Steps between C-alpha positions, in 0.01 A plus 500: 500500500642836396430789736532854375648750741289804587629844404563603862688182574715538188582861595597393852720224358679733261546759779672230705723401209602863443575543873724192490680632191572833672621318812738282301634807319583665836701196608744565215595847628846528655591763761810716449815362662588830666361837599673717240325631191752310284378172648153572368630504142555124510139417590327784318442307172321222689284750687411678176404168339281427802333843479429457129365147553287619792348776286434253218330248732309785667369624165396145410320464837316833465389417146381157611283655772 
């Protein structure tokens, strides 16, 4: 027997999937190894990739709502 998911249940499921995706993305961030501004340069590309990915996933989530 095939059961079709209701619209509210499908939205709740996809919200959960998006929340998990954002959580996994945060786990990839690395802190700077020191307190100087120069230490930030080593991790800045990863943080910028995270910010861009977060915006992309956020836009997808808003459009899906």
